[in-house]
TIKEKE-717612 format. One record per residue: chain; y, x, z of N, C-alpha, C, CB in turn. Coordinates in nm, 2 decimals, decimal comma. Atoms other than C-alpha are relative to their C-alpha. Last residue first. Glycine has a CB too. Layout:
BEGIN
<A; <Y; X; Z>; <Y; X; Z>; <Y; X; Z>; <Y; X; Z>>;
...
end
This chain:
BEGIN
<A; <-0,13; 0,03; 0,03>; <-1,03; -0,56; -2,33>; <0,10; 0,12; 0,02>; <0,04; -0,11; 0,09>>;
<A; <-0,09; -0,11; -0,03>; <-1,39; -0,50; -2,35>; <0,14; -0,04; -0,05>; <-0,05; 0,14; -0,08>>;
<A; <-0,12; 0,01; 0,07>; <-1,62; -0,81; -2,33>; <0,09; 0,12; 0,04>; <0,07; -0,13; 0,02>>;
<A; <0,02; -0,05; 0,14>; <-1,98; -0,76; -2,23>; <0,13; 0,00; -0,08>; <-0,10; -0,08; -0,06>>;
<A; <0,04; -0,14; 0,00>; <-1,90; -0,77; -1,86>; <-0,03; 0,06; -0,13>; <-0,12; 0,01; 0,06>>;
<A; <0,12; -0,02; 0,08>; <-1,71; -1,10; -1,90>; <-0,03; 0,14; -0,01>; <0,02; -0,06; -0,13>>;
<A; <0,03; -0,14; 0,04>; <-1,45; -1,12; -1,63>; <-0,13; 0,01; -0,06>; <0,00; 0,09; 0,11>>;
<A; <0,14; -0,04; 0,01>; <-1,31; -1,46; -1,63>; <-0,02; 0,13; -0,03>; <-0,06; -0,07; -0,09>>;
<A; <0,06; -0,10; 0,09>; <-0,96; -1,56; -1,52>; <-0,15; 0,01; 0,00>; <0,05; 0,14; 0,03>>;
<A; <0,01; 0,05; 0,12>; <-0,84; -1,88; -1,37>; <-0,05; 0,10; -0,11>; <0,13; -0,05; -0,04>>;
<A; <0,08; 0,11; 0,01>; <-0,92; -1,78; -1,02>; <-0,02; -0,07; -0,15>; <0,05; -0,10; 0,09>>;
<A; <0,13; -0,06; 0,02>; <-0,74; -1,45; -1,09>; <-0,11; -0,12; 0,01>; <-0,03; 0,12; 0,11>>;
<A; <0,01; -0,04; 0,15>; <-0,41; -1,64; -1,14>; <-0,15; 0,06; -0,03>; <0,11; 0,11; -0,04>>;
<A; <0,01; 0,12; 0,07>; <-0,45; -1,82; -0,80>; <-0,02; 0,03; -0,15>; <0,13; -0,09; 0,01>>;
<A; <0,13; 0,05; -0,02>; <-0,54; -1,49; -0,64>; <-0,01; -0,13; -0,09>; <-0,02; -0,02; 0,15>>;
<A; <0,10; -0,08; 0,08>; <-0,23; -1,33; -0,81>; <-0,14; -0,05; 0,03>; <0,00; 0,15; 0,05>>;
<A; <-0,02; 0,04; 0,13>; <0,00; -1,61; -0,67>; <-0,10; 0,07; -0,09>; <0,14; 0,02; -0,05>>;
<A; <0,05; 0,13; 0,01>; <-0,13; -1,57; -0,32>; <0,00; -0,04; -0,15>; <0,08; -0,10; 0,08>>;
<A; <0,15; -0,01; -0,02>; <-0,09; -1,19; -0,33>; <-0,06; -0,15; -0,02>; <-0,05; 0,06; 0,15>>;
<A; <0,06; -0,07; 0,11>; <0,26; -1,22; -0,47>; <-0,15; -0,01; 0,01>; <0,05; 0,13; 0,00>>;
<A; <0,00; 0,10; 0,10>; <0,35; -1,48; -0,20>; <-0,07; 0,06; -0,14>; <0,15; -0,06; -0,03>>;
<A; <0,10; 0,10; -0,04>; <0,24; -1,25; 0,08>; <0,00; -0,10; -0,12>; <0,04; -0,07; 0,12>>;
<A; <0,13; -0,04; 0,03>; <0,42; -0,96; -0,10>; <-0,10; -0,11; 0,03>; <-0,04; 0,13; 0,08>>;
<A; <0,06; 0,06; -0,11>; <0,75; -1,13; -0,12>; <-0,14; 0,02; -0,02>; <0,03; -0,15; 0,01>>;
<A; <0,12; 0,08; 0,03>; <0,91; -0,88; -0,35>; <-0,06; -0,05; 0,12>; <-0,09; 0,08; -0,08>>;
<A; <-0,02; 0,15; 0,00>; <1,25; -0,76; -0,30>; <-0,10; -0,09; -0,04>; <0,11; -0,03; -0,08>>;
<A; <-0,02; 0,05; 0,14>; <1,19; -0,41; -0,43>; <0,03; -0,15; 0,00>; <-0,13; 0,03; -0,09>>;
<A; <-0,13; -0,06; 0,07>; <1,26; -0,26; -0,09>; <0,02; -0,05; -0,13>; <-0,01; 0,15; 0,00>>;
<A; <-0,12; 0,04; -0,06>; <1,01; -0,50; 0,06>; <0,12; 0,06; -0,05>; <-0,01; 0,04; 0,14>>;
<A; <-0,02; 0,14; 0,03>; <0,74; -0,45; -0,19>; <0,13; -0,04; 0,06>; <-0,12; -0,10; 0,05>>;
<A; <-0,03; 0,00; 0,15>; <0,76; -0,07; -0,16>; <0,04; -0,15; -0,03>; <-0,12; 0,06; -0,10>>;
<A; <-0,14; -0,04; 0,01>; <0,77; -0,09; 0,23>; <0,04; -0,01; -0,15>; <0,01; 0,15; 0,05>>;
<A; <-0,09; 0,10; -0,07>; <0,46; -0,33; 0,25>; <0,15; 0,06; -0,02>; <-0,04; -0,02; 0,16>>;
<A; <-0,02; 0,12; 0,08>; <0,28; -0,11; 0,00>; <0,08; -0,10; 0,06>; <-0,13; -0,06; -0,04>>;
<A; <-0,09; -0,03; 0,12>; <0,36; 0,21; 0,18>; <0,02; -0,12; -0,09>; <-0,07; 0,11; -0,09>>;
<A; <-0,13; -0,02; -0,03>; <0,24; 0,06; 0,50>; <0,08; 0,02; -0,12>; <0,01; 0,11; 0,10>>;
<A; <-0,08; 0,13; -0,02>; <-0,07; -0,07; 0,34>; <0,13; 0,01; 0,04>; <-0,07; -0,08; 0,10>>;
<A; <-0,01; 0,07; 0,13>; <-0,17; 0,27; 0,19>; <0,07; -0,14; 0,02>; <-0,14; -0,01; -0,06>>;
<A; <-0,10; -0,07; 0,07>; <-0,11; 0,44; 0,53>; <0,03; -0,08; -0,14>; <-0,04; 0,16; -0,02>>;
<A; <-0,13; 0,05; -0,07>; <-0,32; 0,18; 0,70>; <0,12; 0,06; -0,07>; <0,00; 0,04; 0,15>>;
<A; <-0,02; 0,14; 0,06>; <-0,61; 0,24; 0,44>; <0,13; -0,05; 0,08>; <-0,12; -0,10; 0,02>>;
<A; <-0,05; -0,01; 0,13>; <-0,58; 0,62; 0,53>; <0,04; -0,15; -0,06>; <-0,11; 0,07; -0,09>>;
<A; <-0,15; -0,06; 0,00>; <-0,59; 0,55; 0,90>; <0,05; 0,01; -0,15>; <0,00; 0,15; 0,08>>;
<A; <-0,09; 0,10; -0,05>; <-0,89; 0,32; 0,86>; <0,14; 0,05; 0,01>; <-0,04; -0,05; 0,13>>;
<A; <-0,02; 0,10; 0,11>; <-1,07; 0,58; 0,65>; <0,10; -0,10; 0,05>; <-0,14; -0,07; -0,03>>;
<A; <-0,09; -0,06; 0,09>; <-1,01; 0,84; 0,94>; <0,02; -0,08; -0,13>; <-0,06; 0,14; -0,03>>;
<A; <-0,15; -0,01; -0,04>; <-1,14; 0,60; 1,18>; <0,09; 0,06; -0,08>; <0,01; 0,06; 0,12>>;
<A; <-0,06; 0,13; 0,01>; <-1,46; 0,52; 0,97>; <0,15; 0,00; 0,06>; <-0,09; -0,10; 0,07>>;
<A; <-0,05; 0,03; -0,11>; <-1,55; 0,87; 0,90>; <0,08; -0,12; 0,01>; <0,07; 0,10; 0,05>>;
<A; <-0,14; 0,00; -0,02>; <-1,77; 0,87; 0,60>; <0,05; -0,03; 0,15>; <0,06; -0,10; -0,09>>;
<A; <-0,05; -0,07; -0,11>; <-2,13; 0,93; 0,51>; <0,16; 0,00; -0,01>; <-0,07; 0,13; 0,00>>;
<A; <0,08; 0,05; -0,12>; <-2,30; 0,68; 0,28>; <0,05; 0,07; 0,13>; <-0,16; 0,04; -0,01>>;
<A; <-0,05; 0,13; -0,03>; <-2,08; 0,70; -0,03>; <-0,06; -0,05; 0,13>; <-0,03; -0,11; -0,12>>;
<A; <0,11; 0,08; -0,07>; <-2,12; 1,07; -0,05>; <0,07; -0,13; 0,02>; <-0,05; 0,08; 0,14>>;
<A; <0,13; -0,05; 0,02>; <-1,94; 1,35; -0,23>; <-0,10; -0,09; 0,06>; <0,00; 0,14; 0,06>>;
<A; <0,01; -0,09; 0,11>; <-1,60; 1,21; -0,30>; <-0,13; 0,05; -0,02>; <0,08; 0,11; 0,01>>;
<A; <0,12; 0,04; 0,07>; <-1,63; 0,90; -0,08>; <-0,02; 0,11; -0,12>; <0,02; -0,16; -0,06>>;
<A; <0,09; 0,03; -0,10>; <-1,37; 1,00; 0,19>; <-0,14; -0,04; -0,07>; <0,06; -0,12; 0,09>>;
<A; <0,05; -0,13; -0,06>; <-1,16; 1,18; -0,07>; <-0,12; -0,04; 0,11>; <0,12; 0,08; 0,07>>;
<A; <0,12; -0,06; 0,07>; <-1,11; 0,85; -0,23>; <-0,06; 0,11; 0,04>; <0,04; 0,02; -0,13>>;
<A; <0,11; 0,10; -0,02>; <-0,89; 0,71; 0,04>; <-0,13; 0,05; -0,08>; <0,04; -0,15; -0,05>>;
<A; <0,05; -0,07; -0,12>; <-0,66; 1,02; 0,00>; <-0,13; -0,09; 0,05>; <0,12; 0,00; 0,10>>;
<A; <0,10; -0,11; 0,03>; <-0,62; 0,90; -0,35>; <-0,06; 0,05; 0,11>; <0,06; 0,11; -0,06>>;
<A; <0,12; 0,07; 0,05>; <-0,46; 0,58; -0,22>; <-0,11; 0,10; -0,03>; <0,03; -0,10; -0,12>>;
<A; <0,08; 0,05; -0,11>; <-0,23; 0,79; -0,01>; <-0,13; -0,07; -0,04>; <0,08; -0,08; 0,10>>;
<A; <0,06; -0,10; -0,07>; <-0,10; 0,97; -0,31>; <-0,10; -0,03; 0,11>; <0,09; 0,08; 0,06>>;
<A; <0,11; -0,05; 0,09>; <-0,05; 0,66; -0,51>; <-0,07; 0,12; 0,07>; <0,06; 0,04; -0,15>>;
<A; <0,11; 0,10; 0,00>; <0,14; 0,49; -0,22>; <-0,11; 0,06; -0,09>; <0,05; -0,14; -0,04>>;
<A; <0,07; -0,01; -0,13>; <0,35; 0,81; -0,18>; <-0,11; -0,09; 0,00>; <0,10; -0,02; 0,12>>;
<A; <0,08; -0,12; 0,01>; <0,44; 0,81; -0,55>; <-0,08; 0,02; 0,13>; <0,09; 0,13; -0,04>>;
<A; <0,11; 0,03; 0,08>; <0,54; 0,44; -0,52>; <-0,08; 0,13; -0,01>; <0,06; -0,05; -0,14>>;
<A; <0,10; 0,08; -0,07>; <0,75; 0,53; -0,22>; <-0,12; -0,03; -0,08>; <0,06; -0,12; 0,05>>;
<A; <0,05; -0,08; -0,09>; <0,93; 0,81; -0,40>; <-0,11; -0,08; 0,08>; <0,12; 0,06; 0,10>>;
<A; <0,08; -0,10; 0,06>; <1,00; 0,60; -0,69>; <-0,08; 0,07; 0,10>; <0,08; 0,09; -0,09>>;
<A; <0,12; 0,07; 0,05>; <1,13; 0,30; -0,49>; <-0,10; 0,10; -0,07>; <0,05; -0,12; -0,10>>;
<A; <-0,03; 0,06; 0,11>; <1,36; 0,53; -0,29>; <-0,14; -0,06; -0,06>; <0,06; 0,10; -0,10>>;
<A; <0,10; 0,12; 0,01>; <1,29; 0,62; 0,07>; <0,05; -0,08; -0,13>; <0,00; -0,10; 0,13>>;
<A; <-0,08; 0,12; 0,03>; <1,47; 0,97; 0,06>; <-0,11; -0,12; -0,04>; <0,11; 0,03; -0,12>>;
<A; <0,10; 0,08; 0,05>; <1,26; 1,21; 0,27>; <0,05; -0,12; -0,06>; <-0,09; -0,04; 0,10>>;
<A; <0,08; -0,10; 0,08>; <1,50; 1,50; 0,35>; <-0,12; -0,08; -0,07>; <-0,07; 0,13; 0,09>>;
<A; <0,14; -0,04; -0,02>; <1,73; 1,23; 0,47>; <-0,07; 0,09; -0,10>; <-0,08; -0,12; -0,01>>;
<A; <0,02; -0,14; 0,00>; <2,10; 1,26; 0,40>; <-0,16; 0,04; 0,04>; <0,10; 0,07; 0,10>>;
<A; <-0,04; -0,04; 0,14>; <2,15; 0,89; 0,30>; <-0,04; 0,16; -0,01>; <0,17; -0,01; -0,02>>;
<A; <-0,14; -0,08; 0,01>; <1,97; 0,79; 0,61>; <0,03; 0,06; -0,12>; <0,00; 0,10; 0,10>>;
<A; <-0,08; 0,09; 0,07>; <1,66; 0,56; 0,56>; <0,14; 0,05; -0,01>; <-0,01; -0,13; 0,05>>;
<A; <0,03; -0,01; 0,14>; <1,43; 0,84; 0,67>; <0,07; -0,10; -0,09>; <-0,13; -0,02; -0,03>>;
<A; <-0,13; -0,04; 0,08>; <1,59; 0,86; 1,01>; <-0,03; 0,01; -0,15>; <0,06; 0,14; 0,04>>;
<A; <0,03; -0,15; 0,05>; <1,25; 0,87; 1,19>; <0,14; 0,05; -0,08>; <-0,14; -0,01; -0,12>>;
<A; <0,00; -0,09; -0,13>; <1,36; 0,56; 1,40>; <-0,03; 0,15; -0,05>; <-0,13; -0,05; 0,10>>;
<A; <-0,15; -0,01; -0,05>; <1,46; 0,38; 1,06>; <0,00; 0,10; 0,12>; <0,07; -0,14; 0,03>>;
<A; <-0,09; -0,09; 0,10>; <1,12; 0,47; 0,91>; <0,12; 0,01; 0,05>; <0,00; -0,04; -0,14>>;
<A; <0,05; -0,13; -0,02>; <0,94; 0,32; 1,23>; <0,08; 0,09; -0,09>; <-0,16; 0,00; -0,02>>;
<A; <-0,05; -0,06; -0,13>; <1,16; 0,01; 1,24>; <-0,05; 0,14; 0,02>; <-0,03; -0,09; 0,12>>;
<A; <-0,13; -0,03; 0,01>; <1,08; -0,05; 0,87>; <0,06; 0,05; 0,13>; <0,08; -0,13; -0,04>>;
<A; <0,00; -0,12; 0,09>; <0,71; -0,04; 0,93>; <0,15; 0,04; -0,01>; <-0,05; -0,03; -0,15>>;
<A; <0,04; -0,12; -0,10>; <0,74; -0,28; 1,23>; <0,00; 0,13; -0,08>; <-0,16; -0,01; 0,07>>;
<A; <-0,11; -0,04; -0,10>; <0,94; -0,51; 0,99>; <-0,03; 0,11; 0,09>; <0,05; -0,11; 0,09>>;
<A; <-0,12; -0,07; 0,08>; <0,67; -0,49; 0,73>; <0,11; 0,03; 0,09>; <0,05; -0,08; -0,12>>;
<A; <0,05; -0,13; 0,01>; <0,39; -0,57; 1,00>; <0,11; 0,08; -0,11>; <-0,16; -0,01; -0,07>>;
<A; <-0,01; -0,08; -0,12>; <0,59; -0,87; 1,09>; <-0,04; 0,14; -0,01>; <-0,08; -0,06; 0,12>>;
<A; <-0,13; -0,01; -0,03>; <0,63; -1,00; 0,74>; <0,03; 0,08; 0,13>; <0,05; -0,13; 0,02>>;
<A; <-0,05; -0,10; 0,08>; <0,26; -0,94; 0,67>; <0,15; 0,03; 0,02>; <-0,02; -0,03; -0,14>>;
<A; <-0,01; 0,04; 0,13>; <0,16; -1,15; 0,97>; <0,07; 0,11; -0,09>; <0,07; -0,13; 0,00>>;
<A; <-0,13; -0,04; 0,06>; <0,04; -1,04; 1,30>; <0,00; -0,03; -0,14>; <0,03; 0,16; 0,01>>;
end
């Protein structure tokens, strides 16, 4: 499955829950989705809070999936082609150098 297909599947889920409805108690605004993305990202950190060696792989996979779904939704609602943005960023990063002694 490609990013576009995963994004469409995510939209179908949100629509099925009624969260795109104007009267939804969970308004799907860019701001709200960005907040949710941040919160879910922090839930990934909880798996490593006290130990890097012991974590539940299935639970971590679920949290990473939540992060990806919010990322797909946010980019889609903002009109951003996430696949192209990733490719552009990788190209840009190949041109960068990360000097550990240099502080920016």
